[in-house]
C-alpha positions as CSV (number, residue, x, y, z in Angstrom):
1,M,-35.3,-9.6,26.4
2,A,-33.0,-10.5,29.3
3,I,-35.1,-13.6,30.4
4,I,-35.5,-14.8,26.6
5,K,-31.8,-14.6,26.0
6,M,-30.6,-16.3,29.3
7,I,-33.3,-19.0,28.0
8,S,-31.7,-19.0,24.5
9,R,-28.2,-19.9,26.1
10,L,-29.9,-22.8,28.3
11,V,-31.0,-24.3,25.3
12,P,-28.3,-25.8,24.1
13,W,-27.5,-27.5,27.5
14,L,-30.5,-29.8,26.5
15,H,-29.4,-31.3,23.5
16,P,-28.7,-34.8,23.7
17,G,-25.1,-36.2,24.1
18,I,-23.0,-33.4,25.4
19,G,-22.5,-35.0,28.8
20,V,-24.0,-32.4,31.3
21,K,-27.6,-33.1,31.9
22,R,-26.7,-36.3,33.5
23,W,-24.6,-34.6,35.9
24,V,-26.9,-32.2,36.8
25,A,-29.3,-34.8,37.7
26,L,-26.8,-36.3,39.6
27,V,-26.3,-33.2,41.7
28,L,-30.1,-33.1,42.1
29,F,-30.2,-36.2,43.3
30,S,-27.3,-36.3,45.4
31,L,-28.9,-33.4,47.1
32,A,-32.3,-35.1,48.0
33,L,-30.3,-38.0,49.6
34,F,-28.2,-35.5,51.5
35,I,-31.4,-34.1,53.0
36,L,-32.7,-37.2,53.6
37,G,-29.9,-38.6,55.4
38,L,-30.0,-35.6,57.7
39,F,-33.4,-36.5,58.6
40,V,-32.4,-39.9,59.3
41,L,-29.3,-39.0,61.5
42,V,-31.2,-36.1,63.5
43,G,-34.4,-38.5,64.1
44,Q,-37.8,-38.2,63.7
45,D,-38.6,-36.1,67.0
46,L,-36.4,-33.1,66.2
47,V,-38.0,-33.1,62.5
48,R,-41.3,-33.3,64.2
49,A,-40.4,-30.3,66.5
50,V,-38.8,-28.5,63.8
51,Y,-42.1,-29.0,61.8
52,N,-44.2,-28.0,64.8
53,V,-42.6,-24.7,64.9
54,V,-42.4,-23.5,61.5
55,A,-45.4,-25.1,60.1
56,P,-48.7,-24.0,61.9
57,S,-50.9,-24.3,59.0
58,A,-51.6,-26.4,56.1
59,L,-51.1,-23.6,53.7
60,S,-47.8,-22.4,55.2
61,T,-46.7,-25.8,55.0
62,V,-47.4,-25.8,51.2
63,L,-45.5,-22.3,50.9
64,L,-42.7,-23.4,53.1
65,G,-42.1,-26.7,51.1
66,V,-42.5,-25.1,47.8
67,S,-40.1,-22.3,48.7
68,L,-37.4,-25.2,50.0
69,V,-37.7,-27.0,47.0
70,G,-37.4,-24.1,45.0
71,L,-34.3,-22.7,46.7
72,G,-32.6,-26.1,46.6
73,I,-33.1,-26.4,42.7
74,G,-32.1,-22.7,42.1
75,G,-29.4,-23.1,44.2
76,V,-27.8,-26.0,42.7
77,F,-28.7,-24.6,39.0
78,L,-26.9,-21.1,40.4
79,G,-23.9,-23.0,41.4
80,V,-23.6,-25.0,38.4
81,H,-24.0,-21.9,36.1
82,R,-21.5,-19.8,38.1
83,V,-19.1,-22.7,38.1
84,S,-19.4,-23.1,34.3
85,R,-19.0,-19.0,33.9
86,S,-15.7,-19.0,35.8
87,I,-14.3,-21.9,34.1
88,V,-15.0,-20.2,30.6
89,R,-13.7,-16.8,31.8
90,A,-10.7,-18.0,33.1
91,I,-9.8,-20.5,29.8
92,A,-11.8,-19.2,27.2
93,A,-13.2,-15.5,27.5
94,P,-14.4,-15.0,23.9
95,A,-16.7,-18.0,24.3
96,E,-18.5,-17.0,27.6
97,G,-22.2,-17.6,27.0
98,R,-21.7,-20.2,24.4
99,V,-20.5,-22.9,26.8
100,G,-23.3,-25.5,25.8
101,E,-23.4,-24.6,22.5
102,M,-19.7,-25.5,22.5
103,L,-19.9,-28.6,24.0
104,F,-22.5,-29.7,21.8
105,E,-20.8,-28.7,18.6
106,K,-17.7,-30.3,19.9
107,R,-19.5,-33.8,20.5
108,L,-21.2,-33.6,17.2
109,L,-18.0,-33.2,15.5
110,S,-16.2,-35.9,17.5
111,Q,-18.7,-38.2,16.2
112,G,-18.1,-37.1,12.4
113,P,-16.3,-39.5,9.7
114,R,-12.8,-40.1,9.5
115,I,-11.7,-38.2,6.8
116,V,-7.9,-38.0,5.3
117,A,-6.8,-35.2,3.0
118,I,-3.7,-35.7,1.1
119,G,-1.8,-32.5,-0.7
120,G,0.1,-29.6,0.5
121,G,0.3,-26.0,-0.3
122,T,-2.7,-23.6,0.5
123,G,-4.8,-25.6,-1.9
124,L,-5.2,-28.4,1.3
125,S,-5.7,-25.7,3.7
126,S,-8.8,-24.5,1.9
127,L,-10.2,-27.6,1.8
128,L,-9.5,-28.0,5.6
129,R,-11.2,-24.7,6.7
130,G,-14.2,-26.3,5.2
131,L,-14.0,-30.0,6.5
132,K,-13.5,-28.7,10.3
133,Q,-17.0,-27.6,10.4
134,L,-18.1,-31.3,9.5
135,T,-15.8,-33.3,11.8
136,T,-12.9,-33.5,14.1
137,N,-11.7,-36.5,13.1
138,I,-9.5,-35.1,10.3
139,T,-6.0,-36.1,9.2
140,A,-4.2,-33.8,6.7
141,V,-1.2,-35.8,5.3
142,V,1.0,-33.5,3.8
143,T,3.9,-33.5,1.5
144,V,7.5,-32.5,3.1
145,M,9.3,-31.9,-0.3
146,D,9.6,-28.1,-0.2
147,S,12.9,-26.6,-1.0
148,G,12.4,-23.1,-1.3
149,G,11.6,-20.0,0.7
150,S,11.4,-20.1,4.3
151,S,11.2,-24.0,4.5
152,G,14.0,-24.4,2.4
153,K,16.3,-22.0,4.2
154,L,15.2,-23.8,7.4
155,R,15.6,-27.2,5.8
156,Q,19.5,-26.5,4.7
157,E,20.3,-24.2,8.2
158,L,18.6,-26.5,10.6
159,N,18.6,-29.8,8.9
160,I,14.8,-30.3,9.5
161,L,12.0,-31.2,7.3
162,P,10.1,-28.0,5.5
163,P,7.7,-26.8,7.7
164,G,5.6,-24.5,5.6
165,D,2.9,-26.7,4.3
166,I,2.9,-28.3,7.9
167,R,2.0,-24.9,9.3
168,N,-0.5,-23.8,6.6
169,C,-2.6,-27.0,7.2
170,L,-2.2,-26.5,11.0
171,I,-3.5,-23.3,11.2
172,A,-6.3,-23.7,8.8
173,L,-7.2,-26.4,11.4
174,A,-7.1,-24.1,14.1
175,E,-10.1,-23.5,16.4
176,D,-9.7,-19.8,16.2
177,E,-7.9,-19.3,12.7
178,S,-8.7,-15.7,12.3
179,R,-6.3,-14.5,15.3
180,I,-3.6,-17.5,14.9
181,S,-3.2,-16.6,11.0
182,Q,-2.2,-13.4,11.3
183,L,0.3,-14.4,14.2
184,F,2.0,-17.3,12.6
185,N,1.9,-16.1,8.9
186,H,3.7,-13.3,9.8
187,R,6.7,-12.7,7.9
188,F,10.0,-10.9,8.9
189,Q,10.7,-7.9,7.0
190,E,14.1,-7.4,7.8
191,G,17.8,-8.9,9.1
192,A,18.7,-12.2,9.0
193,L,15.2,-13.7,9.6
194,Q,14.2,-11.7,6.5
195,G,11.4,-14.1,4.5
196,H,10.7,-16.4,7.5
197,S,7.4,-16.8,8.7
198,L,6.8,-17.0,12.7
199,G,5.0,-20.2,12.4
200,N,8.0,-21.8,10.7
201,L,10.5,-20.7,13.3
202,V,8.1,-21.9,16.0
203,I,7.8,-25.5,14.6
204,A,11.6,-25.3,14.2
205,G,12.0,-24.3,17.8
206,L,9.9,-27.1,18.9
207,K,11.3,-29.6,17.1
208,E,14.7,-28.8,18.4
209,M,12.8,-28.8,21.9
210,T,11.2,-32.2,21.5
211,G,13.9,-33.8,19.4
212,S,11.8,-34.7,16.5
213,F,9.8,-33.2,13.6
214,D,6.5,-35.3,14.4
215,K,6.8,-34.3,18.0
216,A,7.1,-31.1,17.0
217,I,3.8,-31.2,15.0
218,E,2.0,-32.4,17.8
219,E,3.0,-29.8,20.2
220,M,2.1,-26.9,17.3
221,S,-1.3,-28.7,17.0
222,T,-2.0,-28.7,21.1
223,L,-1.0,-25.2,20.9
224,L,-3.3,-24.3,18.2
225,N,-6.2,-26.2,19.6
226,T,-6.6,-27.8,15.9
227,R,-9.9,-29.7,15.0
228,G,-7.8,-32.8,13.8
229,Q,-4.3,-33.7,13.0
230,V,-1.8,-32.9,10.5
231,L,1.0,-35.8,9.6
232,P,3.7,-35.7,7.5
233,A,3.8,-38.3,4.6
234,T,7.2,-39.3,5.7
235,L,10.0,-38.3,8.1
236,V,12.8,-39.1,5.5
237,D,14.7,-35.8,4.1
238,A,13.9,-36.7,0.2
239,Q,14.5,-34.2,-2.5
240,L,11.9,-34.2,-5.5
241,M,13.0,-35.0,-9.0
242,A,11.7,-34.3,-12.4
243,E,12.8,-35.3,-15.8
244,L,11.4,-33.0,-18.6
245,W,10.3,-33.8,-22.0
246,D,13.4,-32.1,-23.3
247,G,15.6,-34.5,-21.0
248,R,16.9,-32.1,-18.8
249,I,16.5,-33.5,-15.1
250,V,15.7,-31.0,-12.5
251,R,16.2,-31.5,-8.4
252,G,14.0,-29.7,-5.7
253,E,10.5,-29.0,-5.4
254,S,11.1,-25.1,-5.9
255,E,13.3,-25.5,-8.9
256,I,10.8,-27.6,-10.9
257,P,8.2,-24.7,-11.9
258,K,11.0,-22.7,-12.6
259,A,12.4,-24.8,-15.4
260,G,10.2,-24.0,-17.8
261,G,9.6,-27.4,-19.6
262,Q,6.9,-30.0,-19.4
263,I,7.0,-32.5,-16.9
264,R,7.9,-36.2,-18.3
265,K,7.8,-37.9,-14.9
266,I,8.8,-37.3,-11.4
267,W,10.7,-39.4,-8.4
268,L,12.1,-38.9,-5.0
269,S,15.7,-39.1,-4.1
270,P,16.4,-41.5,-2.4
271,E,13.7,-43.4,-4.1
272,N,12.8,-45.7,-1.2
273,V,11.3,-43.3,1.2
274,S,9.3,-44.9,4.0
275,A,5.9,-43.4,4.6
276,Y,5.1,-42.1,8.3
277,P,3.6,-45.0,10.0
278,K,0.8,-42.8,11.4
279,A,-0.1,-41.5,8.0
280,L,-0.7,-45.1,6.7
281,D,-2.9,-46.3,9.4
282,E,-5.1,-43.2,9.2
283,I,-5.4,-43.8,5.7
284,R,-6.6,-47.5,6.4
285,R,-9.2,-46.4,8.6
286,A,-10.4,-43.3,6.8
287,D,-14.0,-43.4,5.9
288,L,-13.3,-40.9,3.3
289,I,-10.2,-40.0,1.2
290,I,-9.8,-36.8,-0.6
291,L,-6.9,-35.8,-2.9
292,G,-6.4,-32.0,-3.8
293,P,-6.4,-29.4,-4.4
294,G,-2.9,-28.5,-4.9
295,S,0.2,-28.5,-7.2
296,L,-0.5,-32.0,-9.2
297,F,3.2,-32.8,-9.5
298,T,4.6,-30.8,-6.5
299,S,2.2,-31.4,-3.8
300,I,-0.3,-34.1,-4.4
301,I,1.8,-36.8,-6.5
302,P,4.9,-36.6,-4.0
303,N,2.9,-38.1,-1.4
304,L,2.1,-41.1,-3.8
305,L,5.5,-41.5,-4.2
306,V,6.3,-42.4,-0.4
307,L,6.3,-46.3,0.0
308,G,2.9,-47.7,0.8
309,V,0.6,-44.3,0.8
310,R,-0.4,-45.1,-2.7
311,E,-1.1,-49.0,-1.9
312,A,-3.0,-47.7,1.0
313,I,-5.2,-45.4,-1.0
314,E,-5.8,-48.2,-3.8
315,R,-6.8,-51.0,-1.2
316,S,-9.0,-48.7,1.0
317,S,-12.5,-49.0,1.2
318,A,-13.3,-45.5,1.9
319,K,-14.8,-43.2,-0.5
320,K,-12.1,-41.2,-2.5
321,F,-12.7,-37.9,-4.1
322,Y,-10.0,-36.1,-6.3
323,I,-10.5,-31.9,-6.1
324,M,-9.5,-30.7,-9.6
325,N,-7.8,-27.1,-9.2
326,L,-9.1,-24.1,-10.5
327,M,-6.2,-22.9,-12.4
328,T,-3.2,-24.4,-14.5
329,Q,-0.1,-23.9,-12.8
330,P,2.7,-22.2,-15.0
331,G,5.9,-24.6,-15.2
332,E,3.7,-27.5,-13.8
333,T,0.4,-28.2,-16.0
334,D,0.6,-25.6,-18.4
335,N,-2.3,-25.9,-21.1
336,F,-3.7,-28.9,-18.9
337,T,-7.3,-29.6,-19.1
338,A,-9.4,-31.6,-16.4
339,Y,-8.7,-35.1,-18.5
340,D,-4.8,-34.1,-18.5
341,H,-4.7,-33.9,-14.9
342,L,-6.6,-37.3,-14.3
343,K,-4.3,-38.6,-17.2
344,A,-1.0,-37.6,-15.3
345,L,-2.2,-38.6,-12.0
346,S,-3.1,-42.0,-13.5
347,D,0.8,-42.5,-14.0
348,Y,1.1,-42.3,-9.9
349,L,-2.3,-43.9,-8.7
350,D,-5.0,-46.4,-10.3
351,I,-7.5,-43.5,-10.6
352,R,-10.2,-46.3,-11.1
353,T,-10.5,-47.0,-7.6
354,L,-11.5,-42.9,-7.2
355,D,-15.3,-42.3,-6.9
356,V,-15.7,-38.5,-7.6
357,V,-13.9,-35.8,-9.1
358,V,-15.1,-32.4,-8.3
359,L,-14.9,-29.5,-10.5
360,N,-15.6,-25.6,-10.7
361,K,-18.1,-24.4,-13.2
362,Q,-18.2,-20.9,-12.1
363,P,-16.7,-18.3,-14.2
364,V,-13.5,-16.3,-13.1
365,P,-13.9,-12.6,-13.4
366,Q,-12.5,-10.9,-16.3
367,E,-10.1,-8.7,-14.6
368,L,-8.4,-11.8,-12.6
369,L,-8.4,-13.8,-16.1
370,A,-6.3,-10.8,-17.2
371,Q,-4.2,-11.1,-13.9
372,Y,-3.4,-14.5,-14.5
373,A,-2.7,-14.5,-17.9
374,Q,0.3,-12.3,-17.4
375,E,1.6,-15.4,-14.9
376,G,0.9,-17.9,-17.8
377,A,-2.3,-19.2,-15.9
378,V,-5.7,-20.0,-17.0
379,P,-8.8,-22.1,-15.9
380,V,-8.7,-25.5,-16.0
381,V,-11.0,-26.5,-18.9
382,D,-13.6,-29.1,-18.1
383,D,-13.4,-31.5,-20.9
384,L,-14.6,-35.0,-18.8
385,S,-17.7,-36.5,-19.4
386,E,-20.0,-39.7,-17.8
387,P,-19.5,-42.4,-18.6
388,N,-15.7,-42.1,-18.9
389,E,-12.8,-44.7,-19.0
390,W,-12.3,-44.6,-15.1
391,G,-15.7,-45.1,-14.1
392,I,-15.3,-41.6,-12.0
393,Q,-18.6,-39.5,-11.0
394,I,-18.2,-35.9,-12.3
395,V,-19.5,-33.4,-9.9
396,R,-19.7,-29.6,-10.7
397,A,-20.1,-26.8,-8.7
398,D,-19.7,-23.2,-8.0
399,L,-16.6,-23.1,-5.7
400,L,-15.0,-19.7,-6.4
401,D,-13.8,-17.8,-3.6
402,I,-12.0,-14.5,-4.5
403,V,-9.5,-13.6,-1.6
404,T,-6.4,-11.1,-1.1
405,L,-3.0,-12.4,-0.2
406,P,0.1,-10.3,0.3
407,R,2.4,-11.0,-2.4
408,W,5.9,-12.1,-0.9
409,P,8.6,-10.6,-1.2
410,S,7.0,-7.6,-1.9
411,V,4.4,-6.2,0.5
412,T,1.9,-5.5,-2.2
413,Q,-2.0,-7.2,-1.9
414,A,-3.0,-9.4,-4.7
415,L,-6.5,-10.9,-5.6
416,T,-7.0,-14.5,-6.3
417,V,-8.8,-17.2,-6.4
418,K,-9.3,-20.2,-4.2
419,H,-11.8,-22.8,-3.6
420,S,-14.8,-21.8,-1.4
421,P,-14.1,-23.8,2.0
422,K,-17.7,-23.5,2.5
423,E,-19.1,-24.5,-0.6
424,L,-16.2,-26.9,-1.2
425,A,-17.2,-29.1,2.1
426,R,-20.9,-28.8,1.4
427,V,-20.5,-30.2,-2.4
428,I,-18.1,-33.1,-0.8
429,A,-20.9,-33.9,2.0
430,A,-23.7,-33.9,-0.4
431,S,-21.7,-36.2,-3.0
432,A,-21.3,-38.7,-0.3
433,P,-24.3,-38.6,1.9
434,E,-23.8,-42.4,3.2
435,V,-20.3,-41.2,5.0
436,F,-21.8,-38.3,6.5
437,K,-25.2,-39.8,7.8
438,K,-24.6,-39.1,11.2
439,V,-23.6,-35.6,11.1
440,L,-26.6,-33.6,12.3
441,W,-27.1,-30.7,10.0
442,R,-28.0,-27.1,11.6
443,G,-29.7,-25.0,9.0
444,G,-27.5,-22.3,7.5
445,E,-24.3,-23.3,8.7
446,L,-23.4,-25.3,5.9
């Protein structure tokens, strides 16, 4: 069993493209050159004298030769194995024994498609968790209009852009999300820091150290060893504004859902907010652009209000997806059907440039329906058809994932429905095979 286990660990090293076998071959070839060089240096007479002493018979010659060759090759492989294991023990103890597999996976993922995901909040995080299993060429373009909670306080007190949605996306892309999430999502329960998450404070501290918000995000990304990058849609401190159908004007992302009215239109203050140049570059270079899931008026559309973002999306030749929300959102999309979501989005984006809309067709459990009903939310009704006025393909799948989340400011736990990261990524990949043609699928992983 031990031999079989050792062989199974060595197999990933044989995969093409991980950049290891060539160096092993070089070691062996160099060793042969070294031995040949010694023979040339000491001369034929000394070599012949040694040969006459240690090789009195043909059989012993063969045995000696095989032994020396075997020892030489074995020594080289043993050295390579020991060095790699020592490195793994020093920098990544949990990965010991999986070096070859990890190298193969990293090389494979680095060859994946360039994907840009646009949105904010927890919805985008669910998407990123699935996408990072397909490619490391991920860019999350995230709204920075949040005005409530820990982000809102830091925005007012430290004059920085709200870090909350950025933090969520960085954690979702982290190599070891399980440990990172528990640490950086921890919220202080008492004192002056009550309500603040540790991750938000770290980003705020990094911003102070580096002198800029984007550099702080880069440092945080390096710290978390993320599979991809997270970019703010803009570096301008702007507020989200809304006009309701009853004529009221509401200022602030967190205040809009609380107003209790139907949204007529939204805009940014100031209006001419320039985009973060790197975000525009990534949109232009993308193979695949995904909008959502996330709050329609406060997470997705705000990105489209930033100068240049809408135009870059519309002009891009990338395949474009819109991920429909699972539930309506009180104060934003009350009683909205799937058609209503697209109709509202069409006021801010030419949705004829979209290729695919993904909807959930899996029923929400009754006990959760009752819980959501108390909050004024219901499942988004699927009333889309093909063909439709926008020429968009409609893809339906079972996408529900029931998760337990802390309910702040109380410490109680609540069941909620989210998009399943694994299923959402699988549906996207299956709906865009031409984009993912370079990805080598391994059975059972997606």
